[in-house]
N, C-alpha and C positions, 0 to 999 in steps of 0.2 A: 892545885885547886885555886883557880884564880877567876874572879869576876871583874869584868870591865863594865863600867857604867858611862854611858854617853851622858855628857853634862852640858846642857844648853845655856845654864847660867842665870835663870831667873830666880827670884827670891824664893819661890816654893821648890825649885830644884836644889838650891843651896841648903835650905832647911832639911829637905828629905834625904838628900844624899850626902851631905857633910855634917849634919847635925849630930849630936852625941848619941841619939836613940838608934840611928841606923847606919852611921858612917863606917862602922866596922864590918859590915857586910860586903863592902866593895874594896877591891884591891887597887884598881886605878880608875881615873876619870880621863875622859877625853872630849874635847868639843866636837860637835858634828863635823866641822870643817876640816879636822885634823885626823879623821878616822883613816885616811889614806896613808898617814905615816905610822900607823900602828900594825904590827903583826898580829892579826886577830887569832891565828893559830896557837899563840901562847896562852889563850884564855879558854877556860871551860864554857863560860856563859858571857854573852854581851846583853846588857840590859838597856833599853831604850825608855825612859821614863814619860810619863803622861805629858802631853802638849809639847812635845818636841816638834818644832815646825817641819813639815814634809819637805819644803824646799831646801832645808839644810841637810836632809838625809838622802834625797834623791840621787845626787851624784855618786853615793856610796853603794847603790843597789847592786851593781856587778860585784863589788868586794864583798858584800854581804851574802850574796848568792854563792860565791865561791867559798866563803867560810862555812856556809850551811852544807854544801856539797862535799866538804871534807869531814863533816860530822859534828859540826859546832852547833851550839844551842843559843837561839836568841829569844829573849823576852821582849815583847812589844806591848806597852800598856796604852790606855785610852787616849783618845783625842789627838792622836798623832799621824792619822791618815796612813797607817802602815801599809794599806793596799796600794800606795803609790811607791813604796820602795822595798817591799817584800814580795816573794813570789807566791802565787796562788791563793792571795787573800781577796775574797769577795765580801764587801762591807755595805750594808745599807743603814744609813742614818734613821733615826726616829725622833720625834718630837720629845723633848725633855721636860717632865714636870718636876721642877725644882722644889716644889713645897707640898708634895702629895701627902706627907705625914700629917699635915695640918687638918686634913679631912678625918673626922672620927671613923675608925674601923677600916682605914685605907690599907691596901695591900698592893705594893709596887708589883708584885707577881714574880720577882727574882726566886729561882729555885736551884737547889744543888741537883744536878743531874747524875752525878756518880758519887754517892755518899760513900762508898767503899775506897775512893781514891785517897792515897796518903795525905794529900793536901788538907782533907777534911778532917782528919785527926787533930788539925790544928785550928780550923775555921768552922764556925757555925753559919747557918743561913743569914742571920742578921749581920754578920760580919762582911758579907758580900752585897748588902742591900743599902744603897743610898740613891743613885740616880741611874737612868737608862739613856745611853746616848746613841745606841745602835746595835745591830746584830750582824753575824757573819753566816755565810754558807760555808760551813766546815766541810772539808773533803771527805769522801768515804774513808774510813779507817782511822780518822782522827778521834782523839779522846775528848768528848764533850763533857766539860766539868760543871758549868752552869748555864742556865737558859732564862729568857726573858718570859713575860707573861704569855706570849704566843708559842712558847717552846723552842724559840730560836737561840742558837748559841750565842752567848756573850763572854765566854771563857773556854778556851780549848787548847789542846796540844796537838799540833800537827807533826807527826813523825813519818809522814807518807809522801808529801810533796818533794822533799829533798832527802839526802842521806842524813841530815841532821834533824834538829827539832826546832819548832817555832812554838812558844807559848804566847798565845795572842788573846787579847781581851779589850773590850770597850770600856772597862772599868778604869777610872782615873784616880787611883788612891794617892799617888805622890803629890799630884796637884792639891787635893784637898787637905791631906796631912800637913804639906807645907804651908798651907794658907791658913792652918788652924781652924779649919771649918769642915765638920762631919766626923764625929768620933768613930763611926764604923770604919772609916779609911784607915785610921791608926791600928785599929784591931785587925784589919785586914793585913797590913804590912807586918804587924806583930807575928802573924801566922805565916805569911807568904815567904817573907825573907828568910826565916830560918828553914823552911822548906826548900827554898832555893839553894841554900848552902849544903844542906844534908842530903837532899835527894837529887837535884839537877845537876849540881857540881860533882857529886860523888859518883854519879851514874852517866855522866856525859860521855859521849862517844870520843870526844877529843881527849878526855882523861884516860879512856880505855887505851887510845893509841899510845899515849905517853907511857902508861904502865906496861905496855907489852915490849917496849924497847929495852 
């Protein structure tokens, strides 16, 4: 059971990935430029945190696709242009209202789409509500977990495009937690990362292959 975190090296990545609150959820780190030197099949999950520059990931797209086609799991969080380096992702940006909560009675419109999903045993709607940066056209058969005010997916699991799984979101919790801005993002990671370890890792297709040997 191993999780590899791509580490772009900014202050918010250092705080979120290496800090004492969440550092224990990751087994190894790698710079985007060094992914080619890593045997991804050794890991159950590869996590790419918020605001990882797409130009640092794009040259790894074939390697990431090969990992997925062998049953691997990739988590891609927001503002990283994952549609430029992962297969089958169709993303539409939307204007971001950074101060919506200053309006009395304001509702950002984010909704849990699948309240029975195990992730939401750990997260409430307020824990996925801070900003909207864009939405996805999730493929038929994907598990849509959260949507924006127009009902468009902002968090989903794609287990149909490849033989593996992609957990894709436009939410950017690592950036905000690491910047000490937006308490909801810390609550999100408090629920999401334990779910990653207990559900995604334990049930990864890569782990199933190793257990069968």
